Every structure is written in structure tokens, then in C-alpha cells.
Phi, psi and omega in degrees: 000135181286168186299317180296321177296319179295316180297318178298317179298317180298313180300317179298315182292321178295317178300316178295321178296318180294319180291334177277354183303320182289340181275335181242154179271148180283132179240108184297327179294317178295319179299314179293326177296317177295319178299318178298314179298314182296310183293321177295321177300313181294313182300329181262019183259157174297331179298317178295318180299338179289336183247350183220118187261336184292144178286328178270122184258129177240128176244132179280134179295138174208193182295333183277323184220117180244167178299332182270356177295125186280063175231153180247118180249135180219144170253101188064240180262357184267128180287136176280135179262133174249118185223167176284148184298326183292350178274337183294137177225098176048037177245156177288137179209166182242145171242131174280098187283327180203144177216109185236118174198151176298148181280341179238129180049059181291135178235351178213154179207157173225132183229140177237125176241138184238126171267102186295322184293322182260000181055044178246138179241130176248117174255129183233132173255135182230157175222148179258116179237129179053038177080000181242138176279139178224140175282124180255338175198162176206160179216131177250125181244140175264110187289000000 
């Protein structure tokens, strides 16, 4: 399927998911499980390695991702640390700038990660096919 076809399919599926939101109840555990799968896929991708070089990954806590969010993030065998910004001291870190996906039956997602120290932004588009998340496109911006 070509890129325009995939994007059209994602928009259609997201629209259908949003319209089905009122028919199904929101389950925070399922939502967090999907968030965990998506973020782990991105963190372990070559696209992520293009914007973040350190083996130890630090993500700054914000409204989208907090230290208390019950998800487990790992880069290979190394646990990702989620910490408050005031603890950082001249170290490389990531900010989850945007995370967009339907809360019920997600089939598409868009995630933005920002490497503040290097002023690099990674935008990633994902689609869920056969129960597995796949990166379908990405864009790296030099801020």
C-alpha cells in the first residue's frame, strides 16, 4: 500500500475509533499498555538512535508521561528513567513532546520526542497491523 493510502487508512481508522468511543468504555490499563508498546518500539528503533546517542535514556516527566505512569520502558536491557527536570545536570535527555492516539481501539499513533540538549525532534507515525505496532514513517527536525 502506498504512503497516501496508508495515511488515508489511518485517518479513517482513527475517526472510526473516536466515533466508537461513546460505545465502549475507556480502560486506562489497556491505554497504558498500548502506550508502553509504542514507546518501547520507538526507543529501540534506529530512528530513535539517530537523535539520541546515550545508552542510558532519561525522559523528563511531564503531563503525558510521569514517574507514576504504570508502564515499563527499556532500551534493550537498560531501564529508561523518568525524572523531574530539576534533577537534570548537563545530561542528555528526552521530552515526550506529543503522544496522539485514540484512547479506545487505537490503530494509529503519532509521537514526538525531543532531545533538548541537541535540539533534535523525532516525529514518528505508527500503525497497528495484526495486533503489532509498526513505524510507518518518521521525520527528524533540527530545531
